N, C-alpha and C positions, 0 to 999 in steps of 0.2 A: 823528061822528068829529072829533077835535081835530087841529089842525095844529101841528106842532112844528118850526119852522124857526129856527135861530139867526140872529142878525144877520149876514147874508152881505155882505161888502164887500171889494172888490179895487180897487187903483189900476189905472185903465185909460187907455191912451193914447187920443188923439182918433181914432185910426185906425179902430177898430171898437168903439164903445161897446156895452155890454150893455143890453138892454131890460128891466132890473129895476126894478120899482116897488114901494115898500112898501105900496101900496094893493091890490096883486094877490097872491094866494096864491103863495108862492115855488115851489111844486111845478109851477107853470105857466111859470116863468121859463126862458128859453133856457139850455141847458146843465145844468139841474138835473133829476134824476130822484128820485122819492120812492116809498116803499113803506110798507105799513102794519105797525105793530108795537104790540101791546097797545091797539088802537083809536086809535092816533095815526098821523098821517102823518109819516114821518121821511125826511130826505134820505139817499138811498143811493148817489147818483151825482153827481159833478161832472165834466162833460165840457166843458172850456173850452180846447181846443187852438187856438193861433194867434189869440188874441183881443187881443193887444197888452197883456197884463197885465204890470205892472211892479212893482218894489220887492222886498221880502223876502217869502218865503212866509209867510202869516199863521198863525203857530203857534197862537194863541189860537182862531182860527176853526176850524182843522183839528181841534184837540183836542175841540171841542164837537160834532163830527159823529160820535158813537160808533157809528152804524149805517152809516157810509159803507162801501160795497163797491168802488166804482170811483172813482179820482181820476186824471184826465187833465188836467194843466196843461202839456202839452208845447208846444213852439214858441211860447213867450212870451218875456218879457224879465225873468224873475225872477233875482235875484242873492242873494249871501250863502250861508249854510249851509243844508243841508236840516234842517228842525227835527226834533229828537228826538221831539217830541210826535206825529208821525205813527205812531210805534210804539204809541201808545195807541188805535189804531183796530183793535179786535180782529176786525172783520168784513171788513177790507180784502182784496180778492182781486186787484185790478189797480191798479198804480201806474205812471204814466208821467210822468216829469219831464224827458224828453229835450229837447234843443234849447233850453236856457235858458242862463243865465250863472251857474249855481250853483257854489260853490267849497267847499273843505274836504273832509271825508270823509263817506261814507255812515254814518249812526249805526249802531253795533254792535247797538243795541237793536232794529233791524229784524228780528233773528233771532226775535223774539217774535211776528212776524206770521205765524202758522201757516197761515192761509188764503191767503196771498199766492201766486198762481200765475203772475202776469205782472208783470215789473219791468223798467223801463228808465230809466236815468239817462245814456244816451249823449249825446255832444256837449254836455258841460258842461265846467267847469274843475275837476273833482274830482281829488283826490289820493289816493294809496294804493290798497291792494287793496280791492275791493268784496267784503267778506266774505259778504254775504248771497247773492251769486250762487252760491257753492259749494253751498248747499242745493239750488238748482235743478239744478245739474250732477249731483248725486248721485241725482236722482229717476229 
């Protein structure tokens, strides 16, 4: 079985460093969940709530995780816009970005996330109507 982990990197405050080491299989890292696809281990979950992560959401990293099903980056210190590249995660089922300092608007392209069943961007500095929520209200 081959391992297929992208280069995962986040800015972390000194408060709660991640125990990630390049010498260890990323599927055993704290907050990472993997599943098998075509004989390869793929990252399917990132659970990193309240880890003191800072800066912009890493759009290049997120777009490389095409098998991602769960993304929980809640209760951190991310700022800036929500990257449109998240809409390129066709398997995403749960997205939690609440309790950060995100601004701008929720990308309209999130409508393409057909498997998304749980979505939270509460307690940020977002503007405008969250159009993607309407899909959930009609279910």
